OpenMM code with the backbone's topology and positions (N, CA, C; nanometers):
from openmm import Vec3, app, unit

residues = "MET LYS ARG ILE ILE ILE ASP VAL PHE GLY ARG VAL GLN GLY VAL PHE PHE ARG HIS ASN THR GLN LYS VAL ALA GLN LYS LEU GLY LEU GLY GLY TYR VAL LYS ASN ILE PHE ASP GLY SER VAL HIS ILE GLU ALA GLU GLY SER GLN GLU LYS LEU GLU GLN LEU LEU GLU PHE ALA LYS LYS GLY PRO LYS PHE ALA TYR VAL GLU ARG ILE GLU TYR LYS TYR GLU ASN ALA THR SER GLU PHE ILE ASN PHE LYS CYS LYS PHE".split()
positions = [
    Vec3(0.0722, -0.1168, 0.0236),
    Vec3(0.0064, 0.0273, 0.0342),
    Vec3(0.1205, 0.1226, 0.0475),
    Vec3(0.0385, 0.2026, -0.0741),
    Vec3(0.1158, 0.3411, -0.1111),
    Vec3(-0.0268, 0.4681, -0.0879),
    Vec3(0.0664, 0.5388, -0.0793),
    Vec3(0.0111, 0.6980, -0.0614),
    Vec3(0.0010, 0.8121, -0.2381),
    Vec3(0.0113, 0.8413, -0.2777),
    Vec3(-0.0531, 0.9622, -0.3864),
    Vec3(-0.1028, 1.0266, -0.3511),
    Vec3(-0.0172, 1.1880, -0.3576),
    Vec3(-0.0102, 1.2840, -0.3847),
    Vec3(-0.0520, 1.4085, -0.5067),
    Vec3(-0.1604, 1.4428, -0.5645),
    Vec3(-0.1334, 1.4526, -0.6969),
    Vec3(-0.1968, 1.6216, -0.6856),
    Vec3(-0.1313, 1.7589, -0.7231),
    Vec3(-0.2225, 1.8638, -0.7795),
    Vec3(-0.1838, 1.8813, -0.9150),
    Vec3(-0.2815, 1.8994, -0.9708),
    Vec3(-0.3168, 1.9492, -1.0963),
    Vec3(-0.3335, 2.1164, -1.1758),
    Vec3(-0.3172, 2.1139, -1.2509),
    Vec3(-0.3102, 2.2760, -1.2878),
    Vec3(-0.3432, 2.2959, -1.4231),
    Vec3(-0.4427, 2.3498, -1.4409),
    Vec3(-0.4771, 2.4046, -1.5826),
    Vec3(-0.5852, 2.4369, -1.5962),
    Vec3(-0.7320, 2.3934, -1.6905),
    Vec3(-0.8388, 2.4417, -1.6829),
    Vec3(-0.8765, 2.2877, -1.6598),
    Vec3(-0.8689, 2.3006, -1.4552),
    Vec3(-0.9165, 2.1721, -1.4119),
    Vec3(-1.0721, 2.1528, -1.3170),
    Vec3(-1.1179, 2.2846, -1.3358),
    Vec3(-1.2569, 2.3346, -1.2522),
    Vec3(-1.3721, 2.3292, -1.3314),
    Vec3(-1.4577, 2.3053, -1.3331),
    Vec3(-1.5473, 2.3791, -1.4218),
    Vec3(-1.5729, 2.2273, -1.5102),
    Vec3(-1.5591, 2.1525, -1.5345),
    Vec3(-1.5046, 2.0009, -1.6412),
    Vec3(-1.5340, 1.9143, -1.5476),
    Vec3(-1.6160, 1.8610, -1.4626),
    Vec3(-1.6198, 1.7192, -1.3815),
    Vec3(-1.4654, 1.6369, -1.3410),
    Vec3(-1.3669, 1.7422, -1.3341),
    Vec3(-1.2503, 1.6796, -1.3141),
    Vec3(-1.2610, 1.5906, -1.1840),
    Vec3(-1.3425, 1.6845, -1.0587),
    Vec3(-1.3483, 1.5863, -0.9272),
    Vec3(-1.4466, 1.4528, -0.9630),
    Vec3(-1.5816, 1.4717, -1.0686),
    Vec3(-1.6437, 1.3842, -1.0352),
    Vec3(-1.6088, 1.2966, -1.0769),
    Vec3(-1.5175, 1.2899, -1.2000),
    Vec3(-1.4979, 1.1656, -1.2812),
    Vec3(-1.3723, 1.1441, -1.2183),
    Vec3(-1.2707, 1.2157, -1.1916),
    Vec3(-1.1315, 1.0955, -1.0574),
    Vec3(-1.1849, 0.9987, -0.9546),
    Vec3(-1.3957, 1.0466, -0.9248),
    Vec3(-1.4274, 0.9995, -0.7836),
    Vec3(-1.4189, 0.8464, -0.8615),
    Vec3(-1.5099, 0.8727, -1.0423),
    Vec3(-1.5279, 0.7495, -1.0689),
    Vec3(-1.4138, 0.6724, -1.0798),
    Vec3(-1.3321, 0.7201, -1.1348),
    Vec3(-1.1418, 0.6913, -1.1674),
    Vec3(-1.1001, 0.5785, -1.0600),
    Vec3(-1.1161, 0.6582, -0.9477),
    Vec3(-1.0771, 0.6110, -0.8129),
    Vec3(-1.1782, 0.4949, -0.6980),
    Vec3(-1.2838, 0.5204, -0.7654),
    Vec3(-1.3874, 0.4239, -0.7241),
    Vec3(-1.3770, 0.3224, -0.7769),
    Vec3(-1.3978, 0.2525, -0.8943),
    Vec3(-1.3788, 0.1299, -1.0113),
    Vec3(-1.1987, 0.1061, -0.9826),
    Vec3(-1.1152, 0.1860, -0.9580),
    Vec3(-0.9641, 0.1071, -0.8662),
    Vec3(-0.9539, 0.0599, -0.7150),
    Vec3(-1.0764, 0.0982, -0.6965),
    Vec3(-1.0939, 0.0608, -0.5511),
    Vec3(-0.9705, 0.1295, -0.4610),
    Vec3(-0.9718, 0.2380, -0.5189),
    Vec3(-0.8938, 0.3270, -0.4137),
    Vec3(-0.9339, 0.3970, -0.3217),
    Vec3(-0.9268, 0.4539, -0.1655),
    Vec3(-0.9640, 0.5005, -0.0827),
    Vec3(-0.8986, 0.6958, -0.0923),
    Vec3(-0.9648, 0.7492, -0.0395),
    Vec3(-0.8892, 0.9302, -0.0664),
    Vec3(-1.0241, 0.9866, -0.1182),
    Vec3(-0.9655, 1.1063, -0.1511),
    Vec3(-1.0297, 1.2190, -0.1377),
    Vec3(-0.9843, 1.3201, -0.2844),
    Vec3(-1.0668, 1.4190, -0.3582),
    Vec3(-0.9936, 1.4883, -0.4470),
    Vec3(-1.1603, 1.5982, -0.3810),
    Vec3(-1.0207, 1.7413, -0.4133),
    Vec3(-1.1050, 1.8823, -0.4106),
    Vec3(-1.0816, 1.9888, -0.4916),
    Vec3(-1.1180, 2.0753, -0.5132),
    Vec3(-1.1162, 2.1863, -0.5683),
    Vec3(-1.0146, 2.2745, -0.4579),
    Vec3(-0.8748, 2.3646, -0.5386),
    Vec3(-0.8438, 2.4882, -0.4621),
    Vec3(-0.8620, 2.5808, -0.5182),
    Vec3(-0.8401, 2.6850, -0.4069),
    Vec3(-0.8792, 2.8074, -0.4162),
    Vec3(-0.8430, 2.8922, -0.5469),
    Vec3(-0.6401, 2.8221, -0.5790),
    Vec3(-0.6156, 2.8702, -0.7040),
    Vec3(-0.6702, 2.8415, -0.8171),
    Vec3(-0.7452, 2.7827, -0.8483),
    Vec3(-0.7914, 2.6861, -0.9345),
    Vec3(-0.7447, 2.5413, -0.9627),
    Vec3(-0.6559, 2.5776, -0.8843),
    Vec3(-0.6374, 2.3395, -0.8742),
    Vec3(-0.6823, 2.2830, -0.8518),
    Vec3(-0.6663, 2.1191, -0.8607),
    Vec3(-0.7220, 2.0323, -0.7990),
    Vec3(-0.5964, 1.9182, -0.7408),
    Vec3(-0.6702, 1.9190, -0.6037),
    Vec3(-0.5570, 1.8330, -0.5214),
    Vec3(-0.6138, 1.6837, -0.5118),
    Vec3(-0.5467, 1.5734, -0.5102),
    Vec3(-0.6110, 1.4056, -0.4841),
    Vec3(-0.5280, 1.4190, -0.4154),
    Vec3(-0.5660, 1.3124, -0.3267),
    Vec3(-0.5223, 1.1743, -0.2226),
    Vec3(-0.5685, 1.1018, -0.2485),
    Vec3(-0.4823, 0.9679, -0.2751),
    Vec3(-0.5318, 0.8570, -0.2391),
    Vec3(-0.4607, 0.7360, -0.2302),
    Vec3(-0.4870, 0.6009, -0.1604),
    Vec3(-0.3983, 0.5117, -0.1509),
    Vec3(-0.4756, 0.4001, -0.1681),
    Vec3(-0.3279, 0.2759, -0.1799),
    Vec3(-0.3383, 0.1602, -0.2436),
    Vec3(-0.3047, 0.1163, -0.3450),
    Vec3(-0.2597, 0.0345, -0.4583),
    Vec3(-0.1532, -0.0282, -0.4728),
    Vec3(-0.0414, 0.0633, -0.5313),
    Vec3(0.0681, 0.0142, -0.5388),
    Vec3(0.1388, 0.1548, -0.6674),
    Vec3(0.0808, 0.1047, -0.8021),
    Vec3(0.0499, 0.0028, -0.8608),
    Vec3(-0.0017, -0.0303, -1.0170),
    Vec3(-0.1492, 0.0437, -0.9935),
    Vec3(-0.2960, 0.0128, -0.8903),
    Vec3(-0.3640, 0.1556, -0.9071),
    Vec3(-0.3479, 0.2901, -0.9072),
    Vec3(-0.2448, 0.3095, -0.8292),
    Vec3(-0.2688, 0.4662, -0.8232),
    Vec3(-0.1524, 0.5162, -0.9827),
    Vec3(-0.0755, 0.4749, -0.9735),
    Vec3(-0.0383, 0.5342, -1.1324),
    Vec3(-0.1150, 0.5187, -1.2391),
    Vec3(-0.2242, 0.4021, -1.1880),
    Vec3(-0.3837, 0.4150, -1.3331),
    Vec3(-0.4026, 0.5759, -1.2839),
    Vec3(-0.4425, 0.5460, -1.1566),
    Vec3(-0.5418, 0.7190, -1.1490),
    Vec3(-0.4615, 0.8166, -1.1666),
    Vec3(-0.2883, 0.8538, -1.1608),
    Vec3(-0.2120, 0.9145, -1.2123),
    Vec3(-0.2070, 0.9674, -1.3466),
    Vec3(-0.2014, 0.8339, -1.4222),
    Vec3(-0.2506, 0.8584, -1.5925),
    Vec3(-0.3899, 0.9474, -1.6750),
    Vec3(-0.4818, 0.9467, -1.5425),
    Vec3(-0.5718, 1.0093, -1.5593),
    Vec3(-0.5859, 1.1272, -1.5080),
    Vec3(-0.5218, 1.1184, -1.4146),
    Vec3(-0.4786, 1.2748, -1.3980),
    Vec3(-0.4562, 1.3543, -1.5042),
    Vec3(-0.3193, 1.3049, -1.5502),
    Vec3(-0.2488, 1.3934, -1.6396),
    Vec3(-0.3377, 1.3784, -1.7924),
    Vec3(-0.4793, 1.3672, -1.7981),
    Vec3(-0.5177, 1.4151, -1.8445),
    Vec3(-0.6342, 1.4622, -1.8481),
    Vec3(-0.7212, 1.4311, -1.7447),
    Vec3(-0.8476, 1.4644, -1.7079),
    Vec3(-0.9620, 1.3919, -1.7725),
    Vec3(-1.0744, 1.4557, -1.7850),
    Vec3(-1.2183, 1.4251, -1.8342),
    Vec3(-1.2052, 1.5187, -1.9714),
    Vec3(-1.2419, 1.4740, -2.0584),
    Vec3(-1.2663, 1.5622, -2.1632),
    Vec3(-1.2456, 1.6883, -2.2137),
    Vec3(-1.3576, 1.7695, -2.1368),
    Vec3(-1.3372, 1.9439, -2.1601),
    Vec3(-1.1886, 1.9827, -2.0909),
    Vec3(-1.1559, 1.9044, -2.0098),
    Vec3(-1.0034, 1.9601, -1.9285),
    Vec3(-0.9005, 2.0062, -1.9522),
    Vec3(-0.8595, 2.0448, -1.9676),
    Vec3(-0.7135, 2.0937, -2.0392),
    Vec3(-0.6239, 2.1230, -1.9016),
    Vec3(-0.5214, 2.0209, -1.9021),
    Vec3(-0.4414, 1.9901, -1.8088),
    Vec3(-0.2868, 2.0123, -1.8556),
    Vec3(-0.2617, 2.1218, -1.7889),
    Vec3(-0.1317, 2.2243, -1.8108),
    Vec3(-0.0249, 2.1381, -1.7785),
    Vec3(-0.0164, 2.1098, -1.6185),
    Vec3(0.1279, 2.0406, -1.5321),
    Vec3(0.0286, 2.0211, -1.4118),
    Vec3(0.1322, 1.8556, -1.3740),
    Vec3(0.0378, 1.8119, -1.2757),
    Vec3(0.1912, 1.7832, -1.1517),
    Vec3(0.1798, 1.8323, -1.0435),
    Vec3(0.2824, 1.7164, -0.9553),
    Vec3(0.2319, 1.6625, -0.8942),
    Vec3(0.3004, 1.5485, -0.8447),
    Vec3(0.2613, 1.4812, -0.7833),
    Vec3(0.4185, 1.4181, -0.6685),
    Vec3(0.3678, 1.3376, -0.6054),
    Vec3(0.4476, 1.2774, -0.4943),
    Vec3(0.4331, 1.1156, -0.4718),
    Vec3(0.5122, 1.0292, -0.3664),
    Vec3(0.4481, 0.8903, -0.3278),
    Vec3(0.4811, 0.8974, -0.2117),
    Vec3(0.3988, 0.8354, -0.0505),
    Vec3(0.4233, 0.8615, 0.0464),
    Vec3(0.3716, 0.6856, 0.1201),
    Vec3(0.4582, 0.6664, 0.1646),
    Vec3(0.3852, 0.5675, 0.3279),
    Vec3(0.2107, 0.5985, 0.3060),
    Vec3(0.1526, 0.5032, 0.2619),
    Vec3(0.0032, 0.5486, 0.3432),
    Vec3(-0.0019, 0.5301, 0.4606),
    Vec3(-0.1178, 0.5294, 0.4722),
    Vec3(-0.2154, 0.5942, 0.6371),
    Vec3(-0.2854, 0.4647, 0.6655),
    Vec3(-0.3441, 0.4523, 0.5691),
    Vec3(-0.4485, 0.3679, 0.6035),
    Vec3(-0.6449, 0.3737, 0.6345),
    Vec3(-0.5945, 0.5568, 0.6626),
    Vec3(-0.7011, 0.6804, 0.7184),
    Vec3(-0.8267, 0.6578, 0.6828),
    Vec3(-0.8529, 0.6062, 0.4860),
    Vec3(-0.9109, 0.6204, 0.3853),
    Vec3(-1.0317, 0.5157, 0.3824),
    Vec3(-1.1258, 0.5138, 0.3763),
    Vec3(-1.2731, 0.4172, 0.4121),
    Vec3(-1.2862, 0.3315, 0.2417),
    Vec3(-1.2784, 0.5038, 0.1629),
    Vec3(-1.3794, 0.4605, 0.0405),
    Vec3(-1.2503, 0.6280, -0.0473),
    Vec3(-1.3452, 0.6087, -0.1276),
    Vec3(-1.2949, 0.7594, -0.2257),
    Vec3(-1.3919, 0.8820, -0.2561),
    Vec3(-1.4117, 1.0207, -0.2291),
    Vec3(-1.5188, 1.1229, -0.2399),
    Vec3(-1.4605, 1.2252, -0.2480),
    Vec3(-1.5453, 1.2980, -0.3080),
    Vec3(-1.5696, 1.3948, -0.3466),
    Vec3(-1.5492, 1.5220, -0.2260),
    Vec3(-1.4213, 1.6432, -0.1893),
    Vec3(-1.4437, 1.7246, -0.0880),
    Vec3(-1.4978, 1.8680, -0.1813),
    Vec3(-1.5757, 1.9636, -0.0802),
    Vec3(-1.5935, 2.0441, -0.1238),
    Vec3(-1.5691, 2.1785, -0.0505),
] * unit.nanometer
topology = app.Topology()
chain = topology.addChain("A")
for resn in residues:
    res = topology.addResidue(resn, chain)
    for name in ("N", "CA", "C"):
        topology.addAtom(name, app.Element.getBySymbol(name[0]), res)
């Protein structure tokens, strides 16, 4: 089990980025959350297997249909097992 922290920049709010991230993460069986940040970016924290986290990262690099991802920052950490499921935070 690992944890990934992802910050996504670009046109990523108002394009269903959080909703689609939640759907992808739930399908992958990950725990964590996604939320909008006041600067217009999206913040994701997720825990699961390295393979599943890499799949989530690949989704975040492109986002949903109307998103435009300019850049992405991410890092891996040790899992804390604090998440039961994956949620959108407001």
